[in-house]
Backbone bond lengths (Angstrom), bond angles and torsions (degrees), N, CA, C in turn:
res aa  C-N    CA-C-N  psi(-1)  N-CA   C-N-CA  omega(-1)  CA-C   N-CA-C  phi
1 M - - - 1.449 - - 1.529 108.62 -
2 A 1.323 116.98 126.01 1.461 121.67 -178.49 1.527 110.67 -83.08
3 A 1.302 115.22 146.95 1.461 122.64 176.83 1.518 108.04 -123.84
4 R 1.336 115.63 168.22 1.472 120.13 178.93 1.507 110.19 -119.64
5 M 1.304 113.57 141.37 1.450 121.52 175.43 1.519 106.39 -129.84
6 R 1.311 116.44 132.60 1.466 121.78 178.81 1.519 108.23 -108.08
7 L 1.326 116.28 131.86 1.455 122.17 178.32 1.517 108.78 -119.13
8 V 1.323 116.73 132.43 1.465 121.24 177.61 1.523 107.90 -127.45
9 L 1.331 115.72 117.71 1.452 121.77 178.92 1.515 109.56 -90.04
10 S 1.330 116.42 140.51 1.461 119.64 172.88 1.510 109.60 -133.18
11 G 1.298 114.45 139.14 1.455 120.83 -179.77 1.520 109.95 -115.91
12 G 1.286 114.73 171.93 1.454 120.00 176.87 1.517 111.01 -80.91
13 D 1.319 115.33 -173.43 1.459 121.47 -179.47 1.529 112.20 -62.27
14 E 1.337 116.49 -25.11 1.461 120.62 -177.75 1.526 113.26 -78.58
15 L 1.325 117.76 -6.61 1.468 122.44 -177.17 1.528 109.35 -106.23
16 D 1.347 116.42 115.29 1.469 118.55 -179.49 1.531 110.47 -87.92
17 Q 1.317 116.59 173.80 1.464 122.73 -175.69 1.535 111.87 -60.83
18 E 1.315 116.97 -37.97 1.470 120.53 -179.81 1.524 110.65 -64.77
19 E 1.342 116.20 -45.33 1.464 120.17 178.36 1.526 110.97 -64.78
20 L 1.325 116.86 -40.81 1.462 121.03 178.24 1.527 110.24 -62.97
21 G 1.312 117.12 -39.42 1.460 121.40 176.98 1.525 111.59 -63.22
22 A 1.332 116.88 -41.43 1.466 120.91 179.19 1.527 110.90 -66.21
23 L 1.333 116.94 -40.85 1.463 120.48 178.07 1.532 111.19 -66.89
24 T 1.327 116.82 -36.84 1.460 121.13 177.34 1.523 109.92 -63.44
25 A 1.324 116.93 -43.32 1.465 121.50 178.25 1.531 110.35 -63.35
26 Q 1.327 116.64 -38.56 1.460 121.34 178.71 1.530 110.89 -63.55
27 L 1.335 116.96 -45.23 1.461 120.79 178.25 1.525 110.54 -65.00
28 R 1.314 117.18 -38.46 1.470 121.37 177.52 1.524 110.07 -58.19
29 Q 1.336 116.97 -46.70 1.462 120.92 -179.78 1.530 111.26 -60.90
30 R 1.324 116.76 -42.19 1.463 120.62 179.43 1.525 110.82 -63.87
31 L 1.336 117.40 -41.59 1.466 120.92 179.24 1.524 111.54 -65.23
32 L 1.322 116.91 -35.52 1.464 121.00 179.02 1.533 111.96 -65.73
33 E 1.335 117.32 -19.06 1.458 121.10 177.11 1.532 111.53 -74.58
34 L 1.338 116.36 -16.77 1.465 121.21 175.66 1.527 108.94 -83.45
35 D 1.306 116.07 177.36 1.466 121.21 179.17 1.533 109.82 -86.95
36 V 1.340 116.85 55.14 1.466 121.25 177.06 1.526 108.61 -94.41
37 D 1.336 116.41 156.99 1.460 120.15 178.90 1.522 111.16 -75.68
38 D 1.349 116.60 -42.26 1.461 120.30 -175.67 1.522 109.76 -163.96
39 V 1.329 116.25 150.45 1.465 123.09 172.11 1.513 106.35 -136.78
40 R 1.319 116.10 116.55 1.464 120.66 -178.39 1.518 111.18 -122.66
41 L 1.324 114.18 148.64 1.456 118.86 169.89 1.516 105.53 -67.18
42 E 1.299 116.84 133.95 1.455 120.48 -175.16 1.520 111.54 -80.37
43 R 1.299 115.30 142.38 1.468 121.96 178.24 1.521 109.37 -89.27
44 S 1.307 115.30 143.95 1.458 121.52 177.23 1.514 109.74 -74.89
45 G 1.313 116.46 143.92 1.458 120.71 177.92 1.520 112.12 -87.12
46 G 1.314 117.07 -9.12 1.458 120.96 -176.51 1.515 113.13 -81.49
47 A 1.323 115.17 167.92 1.458 121.01 178.44 1.529 109.31 -75.19
48 P 1.344 116.93 145.92 1.465 118.93 178.79 1.526 110.81 -67.71
49 P 1.323 116.81 152.61 1.458 119.08 178.20 1.528 110.53 -65.64
50 P 1.338 117.49 158.02 1.466 120.16 -179.89 1.526 110.91 -54.58
51 G 1.320 116.53 134.03 1.450 122.30 178.02 1.519 114.11 88.75
52 A 1.345 117.65 -10.18 1.463 120.10 179.76 1.520 110.24 -83.05
53 K 1.316 115.89 150.46 1.452 120.08 177.00 1.523 109.28 -72.73
54 S 1.321 116.50 145.80 1.455 119.51 178.03 1.520 109.58 -77.01
55 G 1.306 117.16 177.35 1.453 120.92 -179.84 1.509 111.39 121.73
56 G 1.294 117.52 -0.84 1.460 120.99 177.50 1.510 111.74 93.59
57 L 1.287 115.38 127.17 1.459 120.74 177.76 1.511 109.26 -88.98
58 L 1.326 116.66 145.61 1.444 120.11 174.99 1.516 108.43 -82.94
59 T 1.302 116.60 139.08 1.447 121.82 176.28 1.518 107.26 -88.92
60 V 1.312 117.59 114.42 1.462 121.14 -178.95 1.528 108.35 -64.85
61 G 1.325 114.85 130.42 1.459 119.72 177.42 1.512 114.80 87.84
62 A 1.337 119.47 9.38 1.461 121.39 -178.58 1.526 110.97 -123.38
63 L 1.328 115.01 133.10 1.455 121.62 178.97 1.528 109.75 -126.86
64 A 1.314 116.22 141.80 1.459 122.52 172.78 1.520 106.78 -109.90
65 V 1.322 116.54 118.69 1.458 122.34 -176.08 1.524 108.67 -110.91
66 T 1.325 116.60 126.93 1.456 121.91 174.74 1.525 106.54 -106.89
67 L 1.334 115.63 125.37 1.452 119.76 -174.14 1.523 110.82 -155.46
68 A 1.311 115.81 162.29 1.459 121.02 173.45 1.528 107.67 -74.88
69 P 1.337 117.97 146.04 1.463 119.58 179.20 1.529 113.69 -53.61
70 A 1.319 118.03 -31.00 1.464 120.88 179.42 1.521 112.46 -65.56
71 V 1.323 118.14 -15.43 1.462 121.82 -177.54 1.536 111.64 -96.77
72 F 1.345 118.07 -2.49 1.465 119.85 178.33 1.529 111.31 -56.10
73 R 1.325 117.04 -48.95 1.466 120.65 -176.32 1.533 111.63 -60.10
74 P 1.352 119.68 -52.73 1.469 118.39 178.70 1.528 112.66 -61.13
75 A 1.334 117.29 -35.82 1.469 119.91 -179.99 1.525 110.71 -66.43
76 L 1.329 117.00 -43.63 1.463 119.53 179.30 1.520 111.39 -67.59
77 R 1.311 116.92 -38.06 1.470 120.13 177.26 1.526 110.20 -63.43
78 L 1.324 116.69 -41.02 1.461 120.50 178.02 1.526 110.22 -61.11
79 V 1.332 117.16 -46.62 1.472 120.89 179.73 1.522 110.09 -61.44
80 E 1.317 116.21 -43.52 1.461 121.81 -179.75 1.533 110.86 -59.72
81 T 1.317 117.27 -45.53 1.466 122.41 179.29 1.525 111.15 -69.86
82 W 1.334 116.53 -43.21 1.461 121.59 -178.60 1.531 111.24 -60.99
83 L 1.308 116.79 -35.86 1.464 122.62 -176.50 1.529 112.61 -63.39
84 Q 1.324 116.59 -28.32 1.464 120.39 -179.67 1.524 109.87 -65.03
85 N 1.302 116.69 138.88 1.469 123.96 177.78 1.529 113.80 60.66
86 R 1.319 116.90 27.93 1.458 121.71 174.41 1.537 107.31 -117.91
87 P 1.333 117.91 151.64 1.466 119.73 179.56 1.536 112.72 -78.84
88 V 1.318 116.92 26.14 1.460 121.81 177.19 1.521 106.57 -96.93
89 R 1.337 116.71 129.33 1.456 119.61 -179.36 1.515 112.23 -74.38
90 T 1.325 115.76 -49.08 1.457 120.00 -177.59 1.523 111.10 -143.70
91 V 1.322 114.29 158.42 1.452 122.16 168.22 1.521 105.25 -125.44
92 K 1.314 115.23 117.73 1.467 121.04 178.42 1.523 107.54 -91.61
93 V 1.323 116.15 127.27 1.460 123.07 -178.77 1.513 108.02 -110.18
94 D 1.335 116.76 130.32 1.461 121.10 178.32 1.523 108.90 -128.69
95 V 1.326 115.63 124.94 1.462 122.57 175.80 1.516 106.77 -132.91
96 D 1.319 116.99 114.88 1.469 122.36 177.61 1.532 112.61 51.49
97 G 1.320 116.69 40.91 1.460 120.23 178.39 1.519 114.53 83.32
98 R 1.316 117.47 -6.90 1.462 121.36 175.09 1.523 107.29 -89.62
99 T 1.324 116.19 132.80 1.459 120.33 -173.56 1.522 111.17 -123.05
100 L 1.324 114.95 140.25 1.451 122.89 175.23 1.519 106.85 -133.69
101 E 1.329 116.49 134.11 1.461 120.18 177.26 1.521 108.40 -112.66
102 L 1.324 115.43 116.13 1.460 121.80 179.20 1.519 109.63 -94.42
103 G 1.324 116.50 140.37 1.454 119.37 173.19 1.506 115.66 129.72
104 H 1.328 119.02 -22.50 1.464 119.83 -176.28 1.522 113.59 -99.16
105 A 1.315 117.92 -8.35 1.460 121.24 -175.38 1.524 110.75 -103.79
106 S 1.320 114.94 163.78 1.471 119.61 173.60 1.528 107.78 -68.12
107 P 1.331 118.70 161.54 1.473 119.88 178.94 1.534 112.97 -54.37
108 A 1.330 117.85 -41.51 1.472 120.77 -179.83 1.533 110.54 -66.13
109 E 1.336 116.36 -45.16 1.472 120.11 178.32 1.523 110.62 -63.42
110 Q 1.320 116.03 -39.73 1.456 120.41 -178.98 1.532 110.93 -63.26
111 R 1.336 116.81 -40.58 1.475 120.21 177.56 1.518 110.49 -60.27
112 L 1.334 116.61 -43.38 1.474 120.63 178.94 1.522 111.08 -63.89
113 L 1.332 116.72 -41.30 1.468 120.72 178.65 1.529 110.94 -63.69
114 V 1.332 116.68 -42.34 1.465 120.73 179.40 1.526 109.73 -63.30
115 E 1.336 117.34 -43.94 1.470 120.35 179.77 1.526 111.00 -61.78
116 A 1.330 117.35 -44.62 1.467 120.63 178.96 1.527 110.54 -63.62
117 F 1.317 117.26 -40.06 1.467 121.76 179.03 1.528 110.10 -63.33
118 L 1.331 116.70 -45.37 1.460 121.07 -179.24 1.528 111.91 -63.32
119 E 1.329 117.26 -36.58 1.464 120.89 178.74 1.527 111.84 -64.19
120 A 1.328 116.89 -27.34 1.465 121.26 -177.11 1.528 113.24 -87.08
121 I 1.339 117.69 -8.39 1.467 120.92 -177.95 1.524 109.72 -90.20
122 P 1.324 117.97 125.56 1.460 119.68 176.02 1.525 109.91 -59.39
123 D 1.336 115.80 144.17 1.466 118.88 -176.66 1.521 113.03 -89.36
124 G 1.308 118.27 5.06 1.458 120.98 177.25 1.518 113.19 88.43
125 S 1.352 118.48 -3.77 1.460 120.98 -178.12 1.517 112.30 -89.63
126 G 1.326 116.67 -7.96 1.463 119.36 -176.45 1.509 111.79 90.32
127 E 1.331 117.27 -12.70 1.470 121.93 177.91 1.521 108.35 -84.81
128 P 1.334 117.11 149.08 1.471 118.38 175.49 1.517 109.88 -65.36
129 P 1.344 116.98 153.29 1.452 119.62 176.91 1.526 110.43 -57.40
130 A 1.322 116.74 154.65 1.465 122.11 -179.44 1.516 110.75 -51.98
131 G 1.319 116.05 135.35 1.458 120.31 178.58 1.515 113.89 86.19
132 Q 1.320 118.57 1.97 1.466 120.31 -177.81 1.531 111.32 -123.29
133 E 1.357 116.85 29.18 1.461 119.16 178.52 1.492 111.27 -73.77
């Protein structure tokens, strides 16, 4: 059973939209190297600005990832590692309304946050996550 994970990258004032778009594309390519079903640039839900062609605007810095629940851990680890030494401040991860923001914690704290986040995500089997019976 496939699940969806939404990733939103945010940069500081020194990072413009073009650079953020390039970094988003770079992260997309890295995620595609995993056993994920699909990684797409996310479309904006808003109306296009006056004079723009219709068809949906791409949201710079946002990716929609379709993957098996078993791939959540490798995908999050990849994002966590990729974020290091990049001019991206944070990557916000959303799975079924559960949100995790990577980037503000120390590596040790971040690992603990990722583990706690993963424990709260249903594995797609219909069983409660481990420790929540």
